[in-house]
N, C-alpha and C positions, 0 to 999 in steps of 0.2 A: 561558452554556451550559456544562454539565459534559460533558466527553468522556472516555470510557474506552477504554483499549487492553487487549485480551486477548492475553496471551502464552501460547503452548501448544506442545506437542510432537506434531504431527499424525502419526497412524499411517497405514497403508496403506488401511484400510477406513473409509469414511464412517460406518458403523454404530458404530464405536468413538469417532469424533470428535464426532459430533453431540450426544451426551449431555454431553460436556465443554463444548462451546460453549454449550449451553442453560443449564448450571449457572453458567457465567461471566457470561452475559448477565443472568441473574437476580440475581446478586451485584452487578453494576454498576448495574442499574436500581434495586435496593434502596438504593444509595448516592446516588441522585439523578442518574445519568447520563442525559442526553437522547439522546446518540448513543454507540453502542458500536462500536468498530472491531476487526475480526478481522484476523489476519495473512494473508500470501500463502499460497496452497495450503492453506487451512484445512480443507477437507473431506477431502482425502487427499494423501499423498505416496507414490506407488507405487515399486516397486523397479526397474522398467525401462520402456522405451517400450511394449513389448508389453502388459505388465500395465496400464499407464496407458490404452492404447487400449481395452482390454476394459472399463474403467470409464466411458468417456466417455458423457455424456448431452447431448442438445441442450437448450438453455435452455428451450425451450417446453414440454418434458415432463420436466424435471429434478425428481426426487423430493427431492434434497438441497436445491435452491433452494426448493421448496415448504415444506420443513421450516423453513428459515431465515426465510421470509416469515411463517410462523406464529409463530415466536419474536419477531419484531419487533412483530407485531400484539398478541400476548399481553402483552408488556411495555411497549407504547405508547412505543416508541423508534424512532429512526432507526438502522438497522443497516448499517454499512459492511462488506460482505463483501470482505475484503482481496483475495482472488481465488478463483475456482472454475476448475478445469480442465474445459472444456466442448468438445464437438464443434463445429468451425467449420461454419457453414452453407454455405460456398462452396468448401471444399477438403477433402482427406482428413486434414488436420492438426487439432490442437487449438488452442484459444485460451486464453490466461491472462487471465481477465476479472474485473475488479473491478466490484461492483454496489452501489449505494445503495438500500436498501429503506426505504420510508417507514413511519410508524407504522400506516398502514392496510393494510400488507402488500404494496403494489404496488412494483414495481421502478421507481424514479424516474430512475435514470441508470446507465449502464454504460460501462466503459472497457477496451479491450483493450491489454495491455502492448505498448509500441512497441519498446523496445530489448531485443534478445535477448542473453542471457548466454552468450556463446561464449568460454570461457576455458580455459586450462590452467595450473594453479597449481603452484608449486614443490614442494608436498607430494604431488604426483601426482594431485590431484583435478582432474577435467575435466568441463566442462559444455558441451553443444552444443544450446541451446534452439531455435536456428533449424531444426534437423533435425526437431523435433517440433511446433513451434508456428508458427501464422500470426501475424505481427506486426500490430499495429494501426497506424493512421495518422491518428488524430483525437484532439485534446485535448478534455477534458471538464471543464466547470465547471457545478455545480448548486447548489442551495440547501437549507438545513435551518433552519427557523424564522428566515428572513431573513438567515442567515449564508451567505456564498458559499464553496463548497467546490471545490477542485481535486483531481482524481484522478491518481495515478501508482502505479507498482508497482516496488519493489525496484531493479533495475539502472538504471532511469530516473534515479535520484538522481545518477548520474555525468554527466549531461548538463544542465548548468545552464540552457541556453537554453530547455529545456522549461519549467522552473519560472518563468523570467522571463515567458514567454508566458502561463502560467497567471495570474500576478500581474497582468499587463497586461490580462487578460480579466476581472479583478475578483475573483479568488480571495483570500479572507482566511485560509483554513485549507487546507493542502495535506496530503493523506494519502500516506504512503509505506509501505504494508504490505509486509513483506519476509520472506524466508527466507535471510538473509545467511549465507554460509559462516563458520565460526569464524575462519579465517585472515584473510579480508578484513574481517570485522567488527571484529576486535581492532585492525586497523590503521587502518581508515577510517570506521567507522560513525558515531561521534560527530562527527568533523570534517566529514564530508560533510553530515550533516543540519543541524548548526548553521550551516554556510555557506549552505545553501539558505534557511534562515530569515532570516539576516542580509541576503542578497542581495535577497530578495523583500519583506521586511517582513511576512511571513506567519507564522502559527502552523504548525508542522510536527508532524504526528501520525503516529508510526511504530510500529504494532503488529508484533511479530516472532515468528518461530518460535524455539524454544530447545532445545538439548540434542541427544542422540543419538537419531535416529529409527529406526523399524522397518526402513527401507530402507538403513540404515547411514550416512546422511548426518548431519553434525553442524552445527548452526546456532548462531549467536552470541547471540541473545536481546537483552537490554538495550533493550526497548521504550522509546521516548522520546516525551515531549510537550515541545515547545520553543516559547518565545514569540518574537515578532517581533524582539526585540533579541538573540536567540541564547541566552537563558538557559534552562536545563533546568528545567522545572516539575515533571516526574515522570519517574522512571526505574525500570524493573523490574530485579530481580536476576537471578541465574542459575537461575531456577526458573519453573515455571508460575504465573502470577499475573495479577491485574488491577490496572492503575494508573488513576487518575482525576485530572483537573485541571479547574479552572474557567477558562474563557476569557473575557476581556473584549476584544471585538473593537475597542474604542476604541484599544487598544494598537497595532493595525495602522496606523491613521491617524497616531498619535503617532510611531511608528518611521519611517514614510515621510516625515513632515514634517521630522524631524531629519536623515535621510539620504535625500534625494529622488532616489536613483539611478535609479529607474524612469523618471524624466523627463529624465535626463541622457544617455541613449543617443545616441551620435554615429555618423554615417556615416564610413567610412574605406576607404582603398584597400588592396588586398593588395600585398605586396612584389613588385616587378618580377621576372619570371623564376621565380616560385614554381610549385608543382605545378599542372598544368592550364592554365598560361599559355604563350603563344608567346614 
């Protein structure tokens, strides 16, 4: 299977982003990609919470999602929508939702980001996702042409137990669509993603946002496709572009035979007197 990552600089208005996405998908499909993966918040990155709320659509009547479904159908591909910011059906918050669209245009799977990015960086940059988003609570594994796919989003990558569970549930490829900050990306992006590949024996596919956005945020880019041994198969530069790699899922079994860590998990006791213990 050939998988492509779209790296882009999302603006505030979906009307500006959708033509870019359509062109990148067409380019990837022309190069033989069967699955095209978009980054986190690919449809828009608004300037503040109020502006974001004004743009929210419910999934059932989202014009943006309908346009993406048409793109998948027109190009006969699986389309991994890194994430859309949608109205939560059960609260007044939004959800950061990744969706896999099948070649017939149907939404085959969806995953709501579990881990909220609540941080204050030394450069003064601050994020409080939990104030605006309803966190998910369910892991998702789906399939494309017989290949098992695990879904995650951005900050999830810092929680290795999630990736181990996805691998134990059968995932052979795990997606990490992201909008990593420039500071944290420069420090941790490559290391974290290669570690997740090595720990799980999975391919890791990480399409990313890049550059200075209309809302003033700066993202790291360097979209990556990594094999189960931790080798980088493809990496984007510091620009908007598409990267593609062919994946041989037999390498998943090979890596797991050589380092069968998924079968070596052991039960253990916590230290006496630790937090939460009498």
